[in-house]
C-alpha positions in Angstrom: 0.0 0.0 0.0 1.5 3.4 -1.0 2.4 6.0 1.6 -0.1 8.4 -0.1 -2.9 6.0 0.9 -1.5 4.7 4.2 -1.1 8.2 5.7 -4.7 9.5 5.1 -6.2 6.2 6.3 -4.0 6.4 9.5 -5.1 9.9 10.2 -8.7 8.9 9.4 -8.5 6.2 12.0 -7.0 8.7 14.5 -9.9 11.0 13.8 -12.3 8.2 14.5 -10.5 7.6 17.8 -10.9 11.2 18.8 -14.6 11.1 17.9 -14.9 8.0 20.1 -13.3 9.9 23.0 -15.9 12.6 22.7 -18.7 10.0 22.7 -17.3 8.3 25.8 -17.1 11.6 27.6 -20.8 12.3 27.0 -22.0 8.7 27.6 -20.3 8.2 30.9 -23.0 10.0 32.7 -25.8 8.8 30.4 -28.9 9.5 32.6 -27.7 13.1 33.3 -26.9 13.6 29.6 -30.4 12.5 28.5 -32.1 14.8 31.1 -29.9 17.7 30.0 -30.2 16.9 26.2 -31.7 20.3 25.5 -28.8 22.3 27.1 -26.4 19.9 25.5 -27.9 20.5 22.1 -27.6 24.2 22.5 -23.9 23.9 23.6 -23.3 21.7 20.5 -25.1 24.3 18.4 -22.8 27.0 19.7 -19.7 24.9 19.0 -20.9 23.9 15.5 -21.9 27.4 14.3 -18.6 28.8 15.6 -16.4 26.1 14.1 -18.3 26.4 10.8 -18.3 30.2 10.5 -14.7 30.7 11.8 -12.9 27.7 10.3 -14.9 25.5 7.9 -16.6 28.3 5.8 -13.4 30.4 5.4 -11.5 27.4 4.4 -14.1 26.6 1.8 -13.8 30.2 0.5 -10.1 29.7 0.0 -10.7 26.4 -1.8 -13.3 27.7 -4.2 -14.3 31.3 -5.2 -17.9 30.1 -5.7 -18.1 28.6 -2.3 -20.9 30.9 -1.1 -23.2 29.6 -3.8 -22.5 26.0 -2.8 -22.9 26.8 0.9 -26.3 28.4 0.1 -27.2 25.3 -1.8 -26.2 23.2 1.2 -28.2 25.3 3.6 -31.4 25.2 1.6 -30.8 21.6 0.6 -30.8 20.8 4.3 -33.9 22.8 4.9 -35.8 21.1 2.0 -34.6 17.7 3.1 -35.7 18.3 6.6 -39.1 19.5 5.4 -39.4 16.4 3.2 -38.6 14.1 6.0 -41.1 15.8 8.3 -43.8 15.3 5.6 -43.0 11.7 5.0 -42.3 10.8 8.7 -44.5 13.1 10.8 -43.1 12.8 14.3 -42.9 9.1 14.3 -40.9 7.1 16.8 -40.7 10.0 19.2 -39.5 12.4 16.5 -36.5 10.2 15.7 -36.8 10.9 11.9 -36.0 14.5 12.6 -32.4 13.5 13.5 -31.8 12.2 9.9 -31.0 15.5 8.2 -28.5 16.8 10.8 -26.9 13.4 11.1 -26.5 13.3 7.3 -24.8 16.7 7.4 -22.4 15.6 10.1 -21.7 12.3 8.2 -21.1 14.1 4.9 -18.7 16.6 6.5 -16.8 13.8 8.2 -16.6 11.8 5.0 -15.3 14.9 3.2 -12.7 15.4 5.9 -11.3 12.0 4.9 -11.4 13.0 1.2 -9.3 16.1 2.1 -6.8 14.0 4.0 -6.2 12.0 0.8 -6.0 15.0 -1.5 -3.6 16.9 0.7 -1.3 13.9 1.3 -1.3 13.2 -2.5 0.2 16.7 -2.9 2.8 16.6 -0.1 3.2 14.7 3.1 3.8 18.0 5.1 0.7 19.6 3.8 -1.3 16.4 4.6 -0.1 16.4 8.2 -1.0 20.0 8.7 -4.4 19.7 7.1 -5.3 16.4 8.8 -4.1 17.5 12.3 -6.2 20.7 12.0 -9.3 18.8 11.0 -8.8 16.2 13.7 -9.2 19.0 16.3 -12.9 19.1 15.3 -13.6 15.4 15.7 -14.1 15.5 19.5 -16.7 18.2 19.0 -18.3 16.3 16.1 -18.8 13.2 18.3 -20.4 15.4 20.9 -22.6 17.1 18.3 -23.8 13.9 16.7 -24.6 12.4 20.2 -26.5 15.6 21.1 -28.6 15.4 17.9 -29.6 11.8 18.6 -30.2 12.2 22.3 -32.4 15.2 21.6 -34.6 13.2 19.3 -35.3 10.3 21.6 -32.5 7.8 21.0 -31.3 5.8 24.0 -27.7 6.3 25.1 -26.4 3.1 23.6 -28.2 3.8 20.3 -27.0 7.4 20.2 -23.4 6.3 20.8 -23.5 3.7 18.0 -25.2 5.9 15.4 -23.1 8.9 16.3 -19.9 6.9 15.8 -21.1 5.6 12.5 -22.0 9.2 11.3 -19.1 11.2 12.8 -16.4 8.6 13.3 -16.4 5.8 10.8 -17.1 8.1 7.9 -13.7 9.8 8.1 -11.5 6.8 7.5 -14.1 5.6 4.9 -13.7 8.9 3.1 -10.0 8.6 3.2 -10.0 5.1 1.9 -12.6 5.6 -0.9 -11.0 8.9 -2.1 -7.5 7.5 -1.7 -8.3 4.7 -4.2 -9.5 7.3 -6.8 -7.5 10.4 -5.8 -5.9 10.8 -9.2 -9.3 11.2 -10.8 -10.7 13.4 -8.0 -10.4 17.1 -9.1 -9.8 19.7 -6.5 -12.8 21.7 -7.7 -15.1 18.8 -7.0 -13.7 18.4 -3.4 -14.0 22.2 -2.8 -17.6 22.3 -4.0 -18.6 19.3 -1.8 -16.8 20.8 1.1 -18.7 24.1 0.7 -22.0 22.2 0.5 -21.2 20.4 3.7 -20.5 23.8 5.4 -23.9 25.0 4.3 -25.6 21.9 5.7 -23.7 22.4 9.0 -24.9 26.0 9.2 -28.5 24.8 8.8 -28.0 22.1 11.5 -26.5 24.6 13.9 -29.1 27.3 13.4 -32.1 25.0 13.0 -32.4 21.6 14.8 -29.8 22.3 17.4 -31.3 25.7 18.4 -34.8 24.4 18.9 -34.3 23.9 22.7 -34.1 27.7 23.1 -37.9 27.7 23.0 -38.1 25.2 25.8 -35.3 25.9 28.2 -35.2 28.8 30.7 -33.7 31.8 28.9 -30.7 32.1 31.3 -29.8 28.4 31.1 -30.3 28.3 27.4 -28.0 31.3 26.7 -25.4 30.0 29.2 -25.3 26.6 27.4 -25.0 28.3 24.0 -22.2 30.5 25.3 -20.4 27.5 26.7 -20.4 25.9 23.3 -19.1 29.0 21.7 -16.3 29.2 24.3 -15.3 25.6 23.7 -15.1 26.2 20.0 -13.0 29.3 20.5 -10.5 27.4 22.6 -10.3 24.7 19.9 -9.7 27.3 17.3 -6.9 28.9 19.3 -5.0 25.6 19.6 -1.5 25.8 18.0 -2.3 22.9 15.7 -4.7 25.2 13.7 -1.7 27.2 12.4 -2.0 30.0 15.0 1.3 28.9 16.5 4.6 29.3 14.7 4.4 31.8 11.8 6.7 29.9 9.6 4.6 26.7 9.9 1.4 28.6 9.3 2.8 30.3 6.3 4.1 27.1 4.8 0.8 25.3 5.5 -1.3 28.0 3.8 1.2 28.2 0.9 1.0 24.4 0.3 -2.8 24.4 0.7 -3.3 27.0 -1.9 -0.9 25.3 -4.3 -2.6 22.0 -3.8 -6.0 23.5 -4.8 -4.5 25.0 -7.9 -2.3 22.0 -8.8 -3.3 18.8 -7.1 -0.3 17.0 -8.6 1.8 18.8 -6.0 4.4 19.9 -8.6 4.9 23.6 -8.0 6.0 25.6 -11.0 9.1 27.7 -10.7 8.6 31.2 -9.5 
């Protein structure tokens, strides 16, 4: 197996491990978690909207100049899908069907993380390490977010852990494996477009399904939970692995990332 395939799969498995850590953290106190699912959902919403607007969406804009159009399509696609599901499955099984759209959004984004691992490693090992490490920082939050979505819609703790892992954890190494096998035929424009669509879906999930408990929780508790999620996201974004550390490394990462998107072969023309 070539290194260009081994590395993204390895990082994909590491991402799944980090997701599992997030799921274990929220499942340890399962009864408390279920009782507080509304507040937990709001905290997850605060994390998700912050991570999307401050990291994922700007990255999508760098990757593709038409990203806003794709993000808009993703947002309204999520809204239409949610409406369609509500029409076909009107609050059956305790409203479980309502978890499908946000769970699909998380799964699509995690799958695309794996795709990006493969594309970046195909360009250069260093660029792959920087991009993959940065994205892995979100996996803990993604596990928490997926669990919150399922717990909010009536899933028992064990079911929520299993389905959340399948959506937020297993999809990343799967994306790395599938895309790694076809990376030479995967154009950067296609990856950028899909990444932007996933960002739009995540914005819908954060501002729609995850914010519903604001109508049910006491205002002070609801706002405090939302603020806690935003604070956690800000701490994640300030971590050195996001490129806010050494200036030389951040510059090299951005330089490699931009070159990758313009030339996925990784062969940089002479200046």
